[in-house]
N, C-alpha and C positions, 0 to 999 in steps of 0.2 A: 524393798522393794519388791521380794514376791508376795506378799499381801495386797500391793497394789495393783501388781499383776493378776493375781486371781481373781481380789474384786472387778478389776477390768474385763476379765472375761467372762465370770459369770453374770456381769451386765450387759455381756454381746451376747449371752447364749439366751438370756432374757430375753432381750428385744428382739432376736430370730423367731422367737414364738412367739412373740406378738405380733410379729408383721404375720408370721405366716398364718395365725390365726385371723387376724384383719384378711387376708387376703382368701382367706376361705369362707368370709362372711360375705352376706349379700352385697355388702358395699365394697368398690374396687377401690383400692389404697391407689391417692396421686402418686406421682413417679415426678421425683423433684426435676426442676428443668434444669437440665447439663449447660454449666458457665458459658457464654459467648465468648469465643473467640476473638482476640485484637489484633489489628497486626499495626507496630510501629512502624515506621520508614521516617530515613532524615533523609535529605538531599540536602548537599555540602554545592556550593558556587563559591568562586574565582567570576573576578569580572573587573576590565580594564587594568589587566597586567601588565599592559604599554611596552611587550621584550623586558620589563625589569624579573628575571631571571635570577639574576645575583642577587642578595644582601649587598651593593657595591653601589657606591654615588661614581661616577665616572666624572666628575667635573670635579670634587672637589677630591679623587684618587684615594678614597678613604671606605673604610667598612660602612657600612650603612644598618642597623638593627632596625628601621623605619620601614624597609622594601622588600620587592623580594620573593619569588615563589618558592625560593631554599626556605624561606621561612615561614610561609602558609602550608606549603608542606608538612611543616613537625604540626599545624593545626590542622591540619587532614588526617593524620597518622590518629591523633588523642580522639579525634571528633570520630573518627569508627570507630575504636577502643571500646568506645562508651555505650555502644549499643549493635544489636545484632543484624540489621537490618539498612544501608545506605547505599547511595548512590553519589557519582561528585559530576556537574557540570560545569563547563565554563562558556562566560558572557560576550565572549571577541575584545576585541580592539587590545588584538594580541602581540601581532607580529613587530608595531609601529611603536618608538613613543623614547624609546633609551636610546644611548648609545651602539647599544650590541646590534638595536633591530635598524640604526641609522646603518652600522657596519657592515650588516647581511645585504642591506640593500643594495649597498655600493658598490659590494663584491659579486652581488647576485646568486641565484640559485644553481645549480645543474641537474639535470637529472640523475638520480639517486643519493643525491646530497639531503640531507637531512638538517633543516633550519634547528638550532639552537633550543628554541623557544619548543620542538616537537621530540627535542632531545630527551628535556627537563619534565615534559608533559604524560609523557610516554612510559614517566617510573612511575604516573599513579592512579594509573586504572581509570581511568576519565569514559563515562560513558556515553558524552555525547559534547557537540561544541556549536555554541550561534557566533555566525557571522557577525562581529560591529562595523561602524561606519570605516572606521583607521584601518581595515583590511583591505579595502580598496585602492590604498593611497600609492601603491607599486603597481599597480594594475593587476588586471586579469589573470594573466600569465601566472608574472609571479606570487598571486595569491594559491593560484588551482599546485602550483607547483611546489608550493612549502603547504599546506595543508595535505595534500596525498601521503604525506610520510610521517600524519598523524594517526594512531592506533585506535581512533574512537571516530565515526563519522561524524559529518556537518550537517548541521540543518539552516535554511531559512526561507520564511513563506513566503515574502512579500518581495521580492526580486525576481524578474522576470525573461525572461529571455525575447528582445526587443525586435517582434516579428516585425514592425513598421506596414502593416495590414488597417490601424487602424480598428480594429477587432478586437473590444476585451474578453469574449466568450472564448477566445479558442488560443490562448494566452498560456507558454509553458514554462514553469517554474525553472529557473537559474540551478539552482538547489534543490536538495529534495527537502521538500515543505513541512515534514514532520517525521517523527519515528517511533512506533511504538514499540516498546521491547516485554519479550516475557521476562520476569525475575522470579527467581522463586525466592521464595523468604518464609523465616521462621515465623509462627504465631504466637500469642501470649499462652496458647497451650502446651508450646512446645514442636507443633506438629508444623510439618512441610505446605507452604500455601502456593501456586502461583498466580501471578498477578503481573496484566499488563499494565506498564507506565510509558505514558505518552509524552512525548517533547513537543514542542513548537517553538519557532525562534523568528524573531524579527529585526529589522533594521530601520531606523530613520530612514525617510522620503528621500531628506536632503541631500543623499548618497548623490543624487542625480546633478547636484549644484554644487556638494563640495569638489566632487571630484568629476567633474563634466569629461575633462579631456580622454578620462579612461574608460568612462562608459558609456559615453552617447555612441548610439548607433549599436548597441551590445547588448545591454539590458535597459530595462526601467524597472522602477520602486512604483510600489501601490501602499495606500494607507493603511495605516498596522489594523486599527477596527475592522475595516470593511473586510481584511483578509482572514483577521480572526475569528468574525462570525461564519464565514466563506470552512474553512478549514475544521474549527472546532467540534463542530455536529458529525461530522466527516472522524473524528477522530472516537466521538464515542459511539458512532456506529461502528466503528470496527472494534469495537470492544473494549476501548481504555477504562480502566477503573479510575486512573487517577492520572491529569491533565496538568503537566509542568509545564505553563508557560515563562519562554527565556526572551524578553525582550531586550535587546540594546537601547533602552528607550529610561529617559527619567519618569519621573511622577507627574509631571504636567498639570495639566487644567484641572483644578476642581470644582469650576463652575460651568465651565463649559467644556466636559469632557469629550463630545462629539464634534470637535474641530476635524475637520477632514486633511490629511496628511500634517497631524502634529508630529513632533519633533520627539516629544517625551508626551506619552501616552499611558504611562503603566498604571493611572487610576481610571483613566477609560479602560481599558481592558479589565481590570478587576470587576469589570461589571458586567464581562461576557460570561454567558451563562455556560457552564461544564468547566473553568480554569480554576483548578483545585491550588495551585499556588504559583506563586512567580519570583523568579528567582530575576533581577536587575539590573541595570546599570549604565553606565553611559554619561550621567553626570558626574559621578566623583563621589557622592556623598555614602552615608553610612545610615543604612535604614535595618530597623530601627534605633529612633534617639529624638532626644529630647529637640533636635531641630525642625522635627513634624509635630509636635503634640498637641499643636492647635490648630491642625485642619482637622475641619468633620468628617467622620465616617473612617477616620483615623486611627490605631491603636497600637501604642507605641511599647506597652506594656506587653501585650500579647504580639505586636507584629502583625498585626491585618492591616487591609487598605480595604476598606468595604467589605467585611469581613473574610476577606481571604489572605492566607498564610503571604506574606511575602518578605522580599531582604534584599538589601546594595551593600555590597561588601567593601566600599572603596574605590582606595583607587591604587594601583602599582603593588599589588599584593599587601597590601595594610590592615584588611581583616580577610576572616574566611566567613562565608554567607552561611546559613544553616537553617534550615528549616525542618521543623517535627511533623509529622503529620501521624493520626490515630484513625487505622481503618476499622466498618466494622461492616459485617454482611447486613444490608438491609432489601430485604424482596429479592435474594438471592445475589444482588451484585455488590462488591464490595465498596464500600463510602467513606469517605473521608467527614469522621466525627468531629474531630479537631484536632486544633494546631498551636503551634508557636515557634517563632521564629528571633533568629539574634545573628547579629554578628560581632566576633571572635575578632578584635584585636591581636596582633603581633607584639603590640609592645606600650607600655603605658608612661603616664611623668610623674615623679614622684612629686613630695611637697615643695622641694626646693629648686621642681621646673626641668631635671633634668630626666633625660630619656631613659627608661628602663627594660631591659626586653624581656617577653613574657614566656619564648621558646628560642629553642638555637637553631643553626641551620643544618637542613638536612642535607649532607657530603656525599651523599649519592645523587642528589641534582648538582653539587658542585665540579665531581667529580664529572658526570658528565655535560659541561660544557666548559670545560676547562681550558679546551684548544680556542674554541672563540672568545674567551674572557681573556686568555692574553692580545690575542691578535685584536678585539678591540681597544685594548689600552694603548697599543700601541696608533691604532688608529685615530684616538684621541687625541694624542700625545706629541700631532704632529705641527710643527711650529707654523703658521702663518703671518705674522706678523709685533707690530710692538705700539703699547699704547701710551699715553703720557698723562692720561688721568683714569680714576676708578670711574668704572660704570657700576653705577647697583642701585637698585630699585627701590630703597627703603623709601625715597618720597615720590615715587613715579605716581602715586594716587592724586597729592595734592597741589605740585607743582609740574615744570616739565623737565624732562629727567636724559643723562645721558645715555641712558641703557634702550631707552626708546626713541633717541635722537639719531644714534649712530646706524640703525636700522632704516630710521628713512632717509637720512644721506646716502644710502648704501642704494637703496631704492629711487630714489631721483635720477642718482649715478647713471644708474642701470639703463631707466626707463629714456629716458633724454638720449641717450647712445643710442638704446635700440629705434626709437622714433625718429633720430638724424636724418633729415633726407625723406623723407615719406608727408606725406598731406596733414600729417598731427603734427610735425615737425616744429613749427613755428607756436603753438598752442601752451601754456604754460603748464610746468608740472609740479603737481603736486605729491604728498605722501601721506598714506593712513597707516598709521603703526597702532598697535595697543603693547602695553603692560602682560605679556603669557606670567610671568611671574610674578606677582604680588602680592601674594600672601591666602596664594590659593580661593579656596572658599570660604575662608573664617569660620570653619566648622571643626576641625579636629588640630590634636595638638603637634601636628607636624607641619600644618599650615604656615604657621610661624614662621619656617628657614624656608619657607619655598619664594625664593627674591632670587633677582638677576645677583652675581656677586664675581666679577672681576676686576680684579685688582690692577692697576698699571702695571706697565713692565712689559714682558714678553706674554703674549697671548700664542695658542694654538687651537687644534679644531674644536677641543673641547668647550673652548669659550664660546664660540661662536654656537654652537648646542644651545649652551648657557644661555646664550642673548635671543637665538630664536631657535623654539623648543620644536615646533613644528614642522613638519616637512610638505610644505606647501611651495606650490611654485606661484614666480613672476607674473600678476595678471594686471592689466591697467585698462579705466574707463574712463570714456569723456562725459564730462555732464556739466551743469550750469552752475554759478556761484549761489543760485538761491537751493539747487540739490547739495551744494557742499553746506550752508547754514543748516538745512534739515539733518543731514547726517551727522551735522555735531549737536544738533537740538538731543536726537537720540542717546548721543553716548553722554552729554552730559545728565542722564539718565543717573549716572554712577554715581550721583550724591543726592542724599534726603535734603527735604527744603528745609533751609531754618527758618526758625521764627523768632524774627527781632524783638518781639515784645516776654521773652521765655530767657530766667536766667539760670533753668534746670542745665542738666548736662545735656550735650548734646552732640550725637555722631554723625559725624558729616558724608561718611562712606556706605552704601546703598549695598552691602552683602546679600541683603536678600537676594534683590528682585534683577540686576544686574551684575554680570561676570566679568572680571578685571579684562577678558581679551577682547570684552565686547565696548573696552572704553577707548575707540578710537581717537588718537591726536592727530590731526593734519597739520602735517610740516610745512610750510611755505606760504602760509597767511599768518595772522594777527589776529588774536580776537581771546575775548573775558567770559566768563562762566560766572552768573549773577547766581550763588546757589539760596540767595531768598524768595524767589522766583517757584512758581510749583513745576515739576516737569512736565513737558510738550509730550513725549512717548515713554512708553515705558519698556523694561527690557527687550523683548523683540520688536519694540522701535512700532508697537502700534501708537495708534494718538489716542492720548490723554484729556489733554485740553487744548483745543486751539488755538486757543488766547494766551498761553505760557509761552515766554521767549527768555529761556538761560543765556543764550548766546551773543553778546553786545561785542561794539567795537570792533565789525569783522571786518576786517582789510585785506588789501592785497597790494605789495609796493610792485609797480612796473617800471624799476629803472629810474626811480627817484618820485613817482608820481603816485600817492596817496590813489587809491580806489575802492570806495566805500557805497554803500548805499544801493539804488537801483544801477548802475553801470555794477556794481561787484556782483548785483543779481543776475544779471543777465552775460554776464561776462563766461565763455567757456575756459575751463580748465580739464584737463589730464591727472588725473589721481594714480597715484602708484600702490597696488595691493597684493592682494593675494588672489588666489584660487578661491576659497571659503567665503573671503567676503565679496570680492567683484561677481560673483556667478549667485551667492548667496540671494541678492533680492529684497534681504532686510531691510539693509540703510539707505536713504534715499541715493537715488543714482547709480543703485547697483543691478542687477542681474543682465542675463545675455544681451539683450539689446543695447545695453552700454558700452562692451566689451572692444573695445579698441585693438589690444593687445594681448594675446595669450602665448607667453615663453614658455618653453621647455624647462627651464633652467629654476631651482629650488630658489626662495628667498635665500635661504640659510648658507647656502654655496656661494649668491651674489654678496652677501654681508661678508663671508670668507676671502672673496675674490678682491673685493673693497678694502678691508684693510689690506691684504697684500699689496695690494695696488700702493694707496697711502704711504704705505711704509715703504715699499722702493722710491716714491719721489719725495718723500718729507723726511725720512728714516723713523718716524711716528705718526699713527693715529689719531687724531685730535677730538675727542668725542665730546666736547663740552655744551652744554645744551645752549640753545638759541632764546629760550622764554618767550615762545613764540607765541604761549596762552599762556594765562594767568588767571585766579579766583579773584573775580571783581570784588573789591574792598567794602564793607558794608557801613553804609553813613548816615544809614537811617535807624541804629540801634538804640531802643526805647530803655534798655536795660544792659547790664554788665554783661557780654555773651557769653559761656561754658561749651565750647565749642571744640569737637575731639575725634581723633582718627585715631588708628590703631596699624601699628607696623611690626618691623622687625627692631631686636633686639642685640643680633648677633654681634659674637663677637669671636675671633677665629683664636686659636690657640700661638699661631705665627705673628701675631699683630698687622698683617696685611687686610684683616676685614672689621670694622666698627662701627657698627651699625650706629651709634651715639654719635660719637666723633663725628662722621659722614653726615648727620644732619646738623648738628649745631656748624660745622665750616659752610653746607650747601644752602640752610631754610633761605626759600624767600621772605615769607614771616616770622613773625616773635611764636618762637613755639616751645612748649615747659612739657618734659615728661611727668607723667602722672601717678602710673600704674601697672600695673602688669594684669591682663584680663584674663581668665579659664580656662583659654585657649594657649597662654604664655607668651603674646602679643604685648608688646609696649605699647602706652597709650598714651597718646601727647595730645595736649591742649593746642591750640591754634591763635592767635589772634589774627582776627580776619576785617579787624574796624579800623573806619580810617582815625588816625592822630591827628 
């Protein structure tokens, strides 16, 4: 070792003479360039927690390793430990959704009381939060009282105070539109640097329809892209080195990204100059993932949309969004030069299909909300009645179903009572209800258990929560039979078209373009759906084929007189629904101009009251499906058809819930279980041909 050290020393001395000689010569020595510093910045995101703070399912009454901020928090801690510089943001839909959210809304918030979601989040050092559409479900006063206890600021750029003056140029933002925070970071050379990070948030403009009763006359909502084009240049002018957009908005259209007032506008937002990263949400999907692999200008390996780093972390805390940005100084300004994005799950499934936890719960959060957790358990276990039949939604996408039927029965009963004695009292009341829990998006392993599972016997309020997931309020519209038909034509987009000439496997359910909560069943009329015909509408009720007709044999039984054809199309009806649907204007016969009843009562409470009233009057409630709708049998098949659909194969340890047995006992068509797919769904073959 001594010899080596001497050799090195001699070499160093010789080198110094050489350099010195060069410096004294006519030629100047070139000074080697100092390595340029880089900054690595990690942006972490939670979104669509929907008040799922605990890793607990209040409906089953058991721990649930697939949900909960308590488990996502452990991913946050791990992700922070891996890097030097990080920030954590939330994208909204936070205070509504779980039984804990329902409980807090039912008891209300008083000054000085902290909502449990913020008791939990205040332990995690969030830097900013965005407002989601469900934040408005309980009104602006409740929202303000909840958010004022957050230890982090809130932003939203496209909601404005309604000054009712008709002048767009002087509108004032209701929330702080954006935020620019200075952050001290450590660069790749170990030096401290200060960068300015800008955050800007958005919410779907459709809040003005979905929560009309809470927002009309108080606020207005503007287009997301128009708003971004207004504020992003301002943020750059104010010195933002990095701009993180936090839209509570899904990916949306890649073909017409400039659509005004689009609900899902993230793809379009990625085209707005100046945005460096997008942490989005709303549609409960996971990005990047194979679900989006075939979309042009989306790179699911790198996690970019049109080259912009983007992430969407599922729902209910099942994933943490992670965006890693690399910054370098360009022309004296810190600029994003590279990125990668990923969503990290809190659990996975093994080869046997069993759920395996990837992280344990953060017990700091458990302790923070312990009192509210216990109060929620008491709240959901309050008895409301008894049922004499199971209410499972395992077949709800292929035939009439008791879990939807009981909601319709309750809505019709309520609206008929409310309209009795009014000018609308003699108009027949129908009901539109959809399966809110019927396999989610069929895009994650947890979706295979997202079904209504209410066994016969004693019912509690948690069963009403299972049957009706959202805190919507009852709204009724007056329309014609022609509107009813068009409403159902849009709903029928739930099905892929069956090719009667193909013997290849054909999957019936259109998971890609139609959400199950948009598969409205209208009770009070009878009809069939012909899945061999092309769809008339797309999933947003946009006309696809004006000549297509899937709804056939549509009729109304008027005290024994069957009304069909032109007489049906011109007949007036009242349709009981909810505020999201009735004010939405998406389905035919909906929109403010059609509304005749805007009730203050939640659909879920109406359902609970109906179950109680039926139990008191009859001893039980009987939720059996009346089979008013069917899939039309195929009589022109040219080959042996292989038609398939996906559903759950859930079976509980107590033997009260058995999907296979329920399907066997209740199927309206011949069905055969074939296999299990990549997400853990049971795949059934269904024979829809005429025998």
